[in-house]
C-alpha positions in Angstrom: 107.2 97.5 98.3 108.5 95.9 101.4 110.6 97.2 104.3 114.2 96.5 103.8 116.4 96.0 106.8 120.0 96.9 107.6 121.8 94.3 109.5 124.6 96.5 110.9 123.1 99.6 112.7 119.7 100.7 111.2 116.9 100.1 108.7 116.3 101.6 105.4 112.6 102.3 105.4 110.2 101.4 102.6 106.4 101.0 102.8 104.9 97.9 104.4 101.3 97.0 103.9 99.2 95.5 106.7 98.2 91.9 106.8 96.0 90.1 109.3 96.4 86.4 108.8 98.5 84.7 111.5 98.9 87.8 113.7 97.1 86.4 116.7 99.4 83.4 116.9 102.5 85.6 116.7 101.2 88.0 119.3 100.7 85.1 121.8 104.3 83.8 120.9 105.7 87.3 121.5 104.1 87.6 124.9 105.4 84.2 125.9 109.0 85.0 124.7 109.1 88.4 126.4 107.8 86.8 129.7 110.5 84.1 129.5 113.2 86.7 128.8 112.2 88.8 131.8 112.6 85.9 134.1 115.7 84.5 132.4 118.2 86.3 134.7 115.9 87.1 137.6 114.2 90.4 138.5 115.1 90.7 142.2 116.3 94.3 142.7 118.6 93.3 145.5 120.5 90.9 143.2 120.5 93.3 140.2 121.2 96.8 141.5 124.4 98.1 143.0 123.4 101.3 144.9 127.0 102.3 145.5 127.5 103.0 141.8 125.1 105.9 141.4 127.8 108.4 142.3 129.8 107.3 139.2 126.7 107.7 137.0 126.1 111.2 138.3 129.7 112.1 137.7 129.5 110.8 134.2 126.5 112.8 133.2 127.7 115.9 135.1 130.7 115.9 132.8 128.3 116.1 129.9 128.1 119.8 130.5 131.7 120.3 131.4 133.8 118.6 128.7 137.5 119.2 128.5 137.9 122.0 126.0 141.6 122.6 126.4 143.6 123.4 123.2 145.4 120.1 123.2 142.2 118.1 123.8 140.4 119.9 121.0 143.3 119.3 118.6 143.3 115.6 119.5 139.6 115.4 119.0 139.8 117.0 115.5 142.5 114.6 114.5 140.7 111.5 115.8 137.4 112.7 114.2 139.2 112.9 110.9 140.4 109.3 111.4 136.8 108.1 112.3 135.3 109.9 109.2 138.1 108.4 107.1 137.3 104.9 108.3 133.6 105.5 107.5 134.2 106.9 104.0 136.7 104.2 102.9 134.7 101.4 104.6 131.5 102.6 102.9 133.2 102.8 99.5 134.4 99.2 100.0 130.9 98.1 101.1 129.3 99.8 98.0 131.8 98.1 95.7 131.0 94.7 97.2 127.3 95.6 97.4 127.0 96.7 93.8 128.6 93.4 92.5 126.6 91.3 95.0 123.3 93.2 94.4 123.5 92.2 90.7 124.4 88.7 91.6 121.7 88.2 94.2 118.8 89.7 92.3 116.3 87.1 91.0 116.3 88.8 87.6 119.8 87.5 86.8 118.7 83.9 87.4 115.1 83.9 86.2 114.3 83.2 82.5 112.4 85.8 80.6 109.2 83.8 80.8 108.3 81.2 83.4 109.4 80.4 87.0 113.0 80.4 88.2 113.9 76.6 88.4 117.4 75.8 87.4 118.6 79.3 88.3 117.2 78.9 91.9 120.3 76.8 92.9 122.7 79.5 91.9 120.6 82.2 93.5 120.4 80.3 96.8 124.1 79.7 96.8 124.7 83.4 96.4 122.3 84.3 99.1 123.9 81.9 101.6 127.4 83.0 100.7 126.5 86.7 101.4 124.4 85.7 104.5 127.5 84.5 106.4 129.4 87.8 106.6 126.1 89.7 106.9 125.2 87.7 110.1 128.4 88.6 111.9 128.9 91.9 113.6 131.7 94.1 112.4 133.4 93.8 115.8 133.9 90.0 115.2 135.8 90.9 112.0 137.8 93.5 114.0 138.8 91.0 116.7 140.0 88.5 114.1 141.7 91.0 111.8 143.6 92.8 114.6 145.3 89.5 115.4 146.4 89.2 111.8 147.2 92.8 110.8 147.9 94.3 114.2 146.9 97.9 114.9 146.5 98.6 111.2 143.9 101.1 109.9 142.9 98.4 107.4 141.3 96.5 110.3 138.6 99.2 110.7 138.1 99.6 106.9 137.8 95.8 106.3 135.6 95.3 109.4 133.2 97.9 108.1 133.4 97.1 104.4 133.0 93.3 104.4 129.9 92.9 106.6 128.3 96.1 105.4 129.1 95.0 101.8 127.1 91.8 102.4 124.2 93.9 103.9 124.3 96.3 101.0 124.2 93.5 98.4 121.0 92.1 100.0 119.4 95.5 100.1 120.5 96.4 96.5 119.1 93.1 95.3 115.8 93.7 97.0 115.6 97.2 95.5 116.3 95.9 92.1 113.7 93.1 92.5 111.1 95.8 93.4 111.8 97.9 90.2 109.4 97.7 87.2 110.0 94.7 85.0 108.7 96.2 81.7 111.9 97.9 80.4 114.0 94.9 81.3 111.7 92.5 79.5 111.8 94.7 76.4 115.6 94.6 76.3 115.7 90.9 76.9 113.1 90.2 74.2 115.2 92.1 71.7 118.2 89.8 72.4 120.1 91.5 75.3 121.6 89.3 78.0 120.3 89.2 81.5 123.1 91.2 83.0 122.9 93.8 80.3 119.2 94.2 80.7 119.5 94.6 84.5 122.3 97.2 84.2 120.6 99.3 81.5 116.9 98.9 82.2 116.5 98.0 85.9 119.3 99.9 87.6 118.2 103.3 86.2 114.7 102.8 87.7 116.1 101.9 91.1 119.0 104.4 91.0 117.5 107.0 93.4 116.8 104.4 96.0 120.3 102.8 95.6 122.0 106.2 96.0 119.9 107.1 99.0 120.8 103.8 100.7 124.4 104.4 99.9 124.4 107.6 101.9 122.4 106.0 104.6 125.1 103.3 104.8 127.7 106.0 105.4 125.7 107.2 108.3 125.8 103.7 109.8 129.5 103.4 109.1 130.2 106.5 111.3 128.8 104.7 114.3 130.5 101.4 113.5 133.9 103.2 113.1 133.5 104.5 116.7 132.6 101.1 118.0 135.6 99.5 116.2 137.9 102.2 117.8 136.9 100.9 121.2 138.3 97.4 120.4 141.6 99.0 119.3 141.2 100.2 115.8 141.9 103.8 116.5 139.9 107.0 116.1 137.4 108.6 118.5 136.4 105.2 119.9 139.9 104.3 120.9 140.3 107.6 122.7 137.0 107.0 124.5 138.3 103.7 125.8 141.5 105.2 127.0 139.6 108.0 128.8 137.2 105.6 130.4 140.0 103.4 131.8 141.2 106.4 133.7 137.6 107.6 134.5 138.3 111.0 132.8 134.7 111.7 132.1 135.4 115.3 131.0 137.6 113.9 128.2 135.1 111.2 127.3 132.4 113.9 126.7 134.7 115.9 124.5 135.0 112.8 122.3 131.3 111.9 122.7 130.2 115.4 121.7 132.4 115.1 118.6 130.6 111.8 117.8 127.2 113.4 118.3 128.2 116.2 115.9 129.5 113.8 113.3 126.4 111.6 113.6 124.1 114.6 113.4 125.7 115.8 110.2 125.4 112.3 108.8 121.8 112.0 109.9 120.8 115.3 108.4 122.6 114.6 105.2 121.1 111.2 104.7 117.6 112.3 105.7 117.7 115.3 103.5 118.6 113.1 100.5 115.8 110.7 101.3 113.3 113.5 101.7 114.3 114.9 98.3 114.0 111.4 96.9 110.5 111.1 98.2 109.6 114.6 96.9 110.9 113.6 93.5 108.8 110.4 93.6 105.7 112.4 94.3 106.6 115.0 91.6 107.2 112.3 89.0 103.8 110.6 89.8 102.1 113.9 88.9 104.4 115.0 86.1 102.1 113.7 83.4 99.5 116.2 84.6 101.8 119.2 84.0 102.0 120.0 80.3 105.1 122.1 80.6 107.0 119.1 81.9 105.8 116.6 79.3 108.5 117.5 76.8 111.6 116.8 78.9 111.7 119.9 81.0 112.9 119.0 84.5 110.8 119.9 87.5 112.2 122.2 90.1 112.2 119.4 92.7 114.0 117.0 90.3 116.6 119.6 89.5 117.3 120.2 93.2 117.5 116.5 93.8 120.0 116.0 90.9 122.1 118.9 92.2 122.1 117.5 95.8 123.0 114.0 94.6 125.8 115.3 92.3 127.3 117.5 95.1 127.1 114.6 97.6 128.7 112.2 95.2 131.4 114.7 94.4 132.2 115.2 98.1 132.5 111.5 98.6 134.5 110.9 95.5 137.0 113.5 96.7 136.9 112.3 100.3 137.7 108.7 99.7 141.1 109.1 98.0 142.0 111.8 100.6 141.1 109.4 103.4 143.1 106.6 101.9 146.1 108.9 101.8 145.6 110.4 105.2 145.1 107.0 106.9 148.2 105.7 105.0 146.4 102.5 104.0 148.7 99.9 102.7 146.6 97.2 101.0 149.8 95.2 100.2 149.9 94.2 104.0 147.0 91.9 103.3 149.2 89.5 101.4 152.4 90.2 103.2 154.3 87.1 104.6 153.4 88.1 108.2 149.7 88.3 107.4 149.8 84.9 105.6 151.7 83.3 108.4 149.3 84.6 111.1 146.3 83.7 109.0 147.5 80.1 108.5 148.2 79.9 112.2 144.8 81.1 113.2 143.1 78.8 110.8 145.1 75.8 112.0 144.3 76.7 115.7 140.6 77.3 115.0 139.9 73.9 113.4 138.1 71.8 114.6 136.0 74.1 116.7 135.9 73.3 120.4 133.0 74.1 122.7 135.2 74.2 125.8 134.4 74.2 129.5 130.7 73.5 130.2 130.1 71.8 126.9 127.1 72.3 124.6 124.9 72.9 127.6 126.7 76.0 128.6 127.0 77.1 125.0 123.2 76.6 124.5 122.5 78.6 127.7 124.7 81.5 126.4 122.7 81.4 123.1 119.5 81.6 125.0 120.8 84.6 127.0 121.7 86.2 123.7 118.2 85.8 122.5 116.7 87.1 125.8 119.1 90.1 125.8 118.1 91.1 122.3 114.3 90.6 122.9 114.3 92.7 126.1 116.4 95.4 124.6 114.2 95.8 121.6 111.0 95.8 123.7 112.5 98.7 125.8 113.7 100.4 122.6 110.4 100.0 120.8 108.4 101.5 123.7 110.8 104.4 124.3 111.2 104.9 120.6 107.5 105.2 120.0 107.1 107.8 122.8 110.1 109.8 121.6 108.9 109.6 117.9 105.5 111.0 118.8 107.2 114.0 120.5 110.0 114.4 117.9 107.7 115.0 114.9 108.4 118.2 113.2 106.2 121.2 114.0 104.5 121.2 110.6 103.4 117.5 111.0 100.2 116.9 112.9 98.9 113.9 114.7 95.1 114.2 114.9 94.7 117.9 115.1 97.7 118.7 117.4 101.1 119.9 116.2 104.3 119.5 118.3 106.0 122.6 119.6 109.4 123.3 118.0 111.3 123.4 121.3 110.0 120.0 122.4 110.7 118.4 118.9 114.2 119.8 118.8 115.0 118.7 122.4 113.7 115.2 121.9 115.6 114.8 118.6 118.8 115.8 120.4 118.1 113.2 123.0 117.7 110.6 120.3 120.8 111.7 118.5 122.9 111.4 121.7 121.4 108.0 122.6 122.4 106.5 119.2 125.7 108.4 118.8 127.1 107.1 122.1 128.4 103.6 121.3 126.7 100.7 123.1 129.9 99.7 125.0 130.0 103.2 126.5 126.3 102.9 127.7 127.2 99.4 129.0 130.2 100.7 130.9 128.0 103.3 132.6 125.1 100.9 133.3 127.4 98.4 134.9 128.1 100.9 137.7 124.6 100.3 139.0 123.7 96.9 137.7 125.7 93.8 138.5 127.2 91.9 135.5 124.7 89.7 133.8 121.8 90.0 131.4 120.4 93.4 132.4 123.4 95.7 131.8 123.4 94.6 128.2 119.6 95.0 128.0 119.6 98.5 129.3 122.6 99.6 127.2 121.2 98.2 123.9 117.8 99.5 124.8 119.0 103.1 125.2 121.1 102.8 122.0 118.3 101.3 119.9 115.7 103.7 121.3 117.5 106.5 119.5 117.6 104.6 116.3 114.0 103.4 116.4 112.7 106.8 117.5 114.4 108.5 114.6 113.0 106.0 112.1 109.6 106.0 113.6 109.6 109.8 113.6 110.3 109.7 109.8 107.4 107.2 109.4 105.1 109.7 111.2 106.3 112.6 109.0 105.8 110.6 105.8 102.4 109.2 106.8 99.2 110.5 105.1 97.5 112.3 108.0 94.4 113.4 106.1 92.1 110.7 107.6 93.0 111.9 111.1 92.5 115.5 110.1 89.1 114.6 108.5 88.0 113.0 111.7 89.2 116.0 113.7 87.3 118.3 111.4 84.2 116.3 112.0 84.5 116.9 115.7 86.6 114.0 116.9 88.9 114.6 119.8 92.7 114.4 119.2 92.9 111.0 121.1 90.0 109.7 119.1 91.5 110.7 115.8 94.8 109.1 116.8 93.1 105.9 117.9 90.9 105.3 114.9 92.9 106.8 112.0 96.6 107.1 112.8 97.6 104.4 115.2 96.3 101.4 113.1 98.1 102.7 110.1 101.4 103.2 111.9 101.4 100.2 114.2 102.4 97.7 111.5 105.3 99.9 110.4 106.5 100.4 113.9 106.4 96.6 114.6 108.2 95.9 111.3 111.0 98.3 112.2 111.3 96.8 115.7 111.6 93.3 114.2 114.4 94.5 111.9 116.2 96.1 114.9 115.7 92.8 116.8 117.7 91.0 114.0 120.4 93.6 114.4 120.4 93.5 118.2 121.3 89.8 118.0 124.6 90.8 116.4 125.0 93.8 118.7 125.0 91.6 121.8 128.7 90.9 120.9 129.7 94.5 121.6 128.3 94.6 125.1 130.0 91.4 126.1 133.1 93.5 127.0 131.4 94.6 130.2 130.3 91.2 131.3 126.8 91.2 129.7 125.5 87.7 129.6 125.3 85.8 126.3 127.6 84.7 123.5 129.2 88.2 123.5 130.7 87.7 127.0 131.9 84.2 126.0 133.5 85.6 122.8 135.3 88.4 124.8 136.7 85.9 127.3 137.9 83.6 124.4 139.5 86.5 122.6 141.4 87.6 125.7 142.9 84.1 126.0 143.5 83.6 122.2 141.2 80.5 122.3 140.7 80.4 118.5 138.9 77.0 118.3 136.6 78.2 121.0 136.0 81.5 119.2 135.1 79.6 116.0 132.5 77.5 118.0 131.0 80.6 119.5 130.9 82.4 116.1 129.1 79.4 114.6 126.6 79.4 117.4 126.0 83.1 116.9 125.6 82.5 113.2 123.0 79.8 113.8 121.1 82.0 116.3 121.2 84.9 113.8 119.8 82.8 111.0 117.0 81.5 113.1 116.1 84.9 114.4 116.2 86.3 110.8 113.8 83.5 109.7 111.4 84.1 112.6 111.5 87.9 112.0 110.9 87.5 108.3 107.9 85.2 108.9 106.4 87.8 111.4 107.0 90.6 108.9 105.2 88.7 106.1 102.1 88.7 108.4 102.3 92.5 108.6 102.2 93.1 104.9 
């Protein structure tokens, strides 16, 4: 199997096999690009650092331990937390609806004949892939900025902004999971006269069902973070309250909302991770089931029974939560085709076409695109280095590297740090960083670096935990030192996985540059924020098209690099 990436917030990790051909050329290219990115905005501390801002940074982190816990603030936090969870639940439900339809449409099995290569069907397959690639390449904030001008401060803005791009992401991931499933059962059904869609639904989907469900809960985890980010741009929920508190520099109130986000994200993380660990346990159990006579006659294993109960309970909670959220949020889907929405939509379309590059022309647009690439590259380099260090410390006490096991206290503390770093929305990190770094490239780099370090650290820690450590343990038993066992047995096996995860996050970071533009971070995000403030719709379209082109190019480069890791 290959590693499957999530374009909105995280990656859904599946095994990647190492490959050597072409690596040297890519390594040289990476060094050159990183070096160019470092010098893109200069590295002179006197021009980058604002020493007078450290007092505000200290005040911000001091409030971390003294949040506002008054009765009114706690009541407000609970209400806004419910709104954020509601956005995430309904947005995820919409994403899964789109993703389920799109996953069937995008899988090669629908277009390929039962025997022979996919020729005539390739055109339809490519059209579908391109159609879903467009919303997938755009950050949910871009959807939010457009929809809020059509629907106003309507809760549908957050739901649609999560559901549409995440639905396109889910469609791609579902299609890849279906393509990875065994082909035998499907071929039998098709040979007996079943249609392609019928064969996929009744033969392929059941084999991939566990992975599909696991990814669905993982997508909910990502939706929680996106709901908070969308709140910052005016969609409501905890993010909206965060923005209001920051405008008045009420850091104690900010940390009340931030701790609520950390708690929600922690619950989502544990829920999603527990289901994936159970899925992996079931996979191991099923591989050895034929060796257990008592289970050869249909008797479920204890692990499989636990997995089924966990999935059923989780699905029941979500099935109940979605309609309750629709009711509590008072979602009125008829507003989508109301006269006001149609009028505003037509107005925006008319004012957006043709796209206009604006002041500075293509040269300035091209320079902003280069800044966007540099911002994403540097933030992922920082995140990859920090994430690897945190992951090595965050491994659970029963997981050894070499012959050393991590203490429980250290593991728990590092996991809390990673949870905080990825739970705090990137715009908040950017707001804090801009106190001590002048507007430009580096505030966005640091903000996205901190945020992605928490995500990559968490994913890399799971890679370490799921890795087969017996070779390192064998070397340690033969007398090798812990560093030696790590260097010769563990690091080579994990390096390709870590690099692949970093490349996926680089793809996502290109889209995330949009959300740090609100604090003046260089790149297309800042340009888009300025155009949105002035309702420059034809300029917005030109910037979005440029961002789309950059995203596609980065995706192609990243995919090529990942192929050399397999």
